[in-house]
MIGULUM-800457 format. One record per residue (C-alpha): residue in one letter; chain; x, y, z. Coordinates in Angstrom, 2 decimals, decimal comma. Example, Ala and Ser with C-alpha at 12.3 -4.5 7.8 and 13.67 -1.06 7.14 Angstrom:
2
rec res->a chain->A c1->12,30 c2->-4,50 c3->7,80
rec res->s chain->A c1->13,67 c2->-1,06 c3->7,14
END
This chain:
55
rec res->x chain->A c1->-68,67 c2->-102,37 c3->-11,22
rec res->x chain->A c1->-66,37 c2->-102,40 c3->-14,21
rec res->x chain->A c1->-62,70 c2->-102,07 c3->-15,02
rec res->x chain->A c1->-60,51 c2->-99,34 c3->-16,46
rec res->x chain->A c1->-56,90 c2->-99,52 c3->-17,55
rec res->x chain->A c1->-54,55 c2->-96,77 c3->-16,43
rec res->x chain->A c1->-51,54 c2->-96,07 c3->-18,63
rec res->x chain->A c1->-48,82 c2->-94,33 c3->-16,67
rec res->x chain->A c1->-45,11 c2->-93,66 c3->-16,62
rec res->x chain->A c1->-43,17 c2->-93,95 c3->-13,38
rec res->x chain->A c1->-39,71 c2->-92,55 c3->-12,74
rec res->x chain->A c1->-37,73 c2->-91,02 c3->-9,89
rec res->x chain->A c1->-39,76 c2->-87,78 c3->-10,07
rec res->x chain->A c1->-43,08 c2->-89,55 c3->-9,56
rec res->x chain->A c1->-45,93 c2->-90,80 c3->-11,71
rec res->x chain->A c1->-47,40 c2->-89,24 c3->-14,85
rec res->x chain->A c1->-50,77 c2->-90,58 c3->-16,01
rec res->x chain->A c1->-50,98 c2->-90,78 c3->-19,80
rec res->x chain->A c1->-54,63 c2->-91,82 c3->-19,93
rec res->x chain->A c1->-57,44 c2->-94,10 c3->-18,83
rec res->x chain->A c1->-58,76 c2->-96,67 c3->-21,29
rec res->x chain->A c1->-61,31 c2->-99,46 c3->-21,72
rec res->x chain->A c1->-58,69 c2->-102,15 c3->-22,39
rec res->x chain->A c1->-54,97 c2->-102,77 c3->-22,11
rec res->x chain->A c1->-54,71 c2->-103,16 c3->-25,88
rec res->x chain->A c1->-56,43 c2->-99,80 c3->-26,42
rec res->x chain->A c1->-53,96 c2->-98,12 c3->-24,05
rec res->x chain->A c1->-50,91 c2->-99,62 c3->-25,75
rec res->x chain->A c1->-52,22 c2->-98,83 c3->-29,26
rec res->x chain->A c1->-52,88 c2->-95,23 c3->-28,23
rec res->x chain->A c1->-49,35 c2->-94,89 c3->-26,87
rec res->x chain->A c1->-47,81 c2->-96,20 c3->-30,08
rec res->x chain->A c1->-49,88 c2->-93,83 c3->-32,23
rec res->x chain->A c1->-49,30 c2->-90,84 c3->-29,94
rec res->x chain->A c1->-45,52 c2->-91,21 c3->-29,51
rec res->x chain->A c1->-44,53 c2->-93,22 c3->-32,57
rec res->x chain->A c1->-42,63 c2->-95,81 c3->-30,57
rec res->x chain->A c1->-43,36 c2->-99,24 c3->-29,25
rec res->x chain->A c1->-44,62 c2->-99,31 c3->-25,67
rec res->x chain->A c1->-42,11 c2->-102,11 c3->-25,08
rec res->x chain->A c1->-39,29 c2->-99,60 c3->-25,61
rec res->x chain->A c1->-40,73 c2->-96,95 c3->-23,27
rec res->x chain->A c1->-38,89 c2->-96,83 c3->-19,99
rec res->x chain->A c1->-41,10 c2->-96,91 c3->-16,90
rec res->x chain->A c1->-44,36 c2->-97,30 c3->-18,84
rec res->x chain->A c1->-47,02 c2->-99,42 c3->-17,14
rec res->x chain->A c1->-50,64 c2->-100,40 c3->-17,65
rec res->x chain->A c1->-52,65 c2->-101,45 c3->-14,63
rec res->x chain->A c1->-56,23 c2->-102,58 c3->-14,35
rec res->x chain->A c1->-58,30 c2->-100,86 c3->-11,71
rec res->x chain->A c1->-61,86 c2->-101,36 c3->-10,53
rec res->x chain->A c1->-64,37 c2->-98,61 c3->-11,24
rec res->x chain->A c1->-67,47 c2->-98,30 c3->-9,10
rec res->x chain->A c1->-70,48 c2->-96,34 c3->-10,32
rec res->x chain->A c1->-72,98 c2->-94,76 c3->-7,97
END
């Protein structure tokens, strides 16, 4: 068992997954490089940790 961090944007139309990362910091750094804005300024942007189970 390990963890993954899902970066997603949620609005009235639903949820759009931006990516799955190894850490919260990696997800937020990626967002800033990809979009050129601070993740703090992005409306509806969230990072959540989820459990990953391997068979």
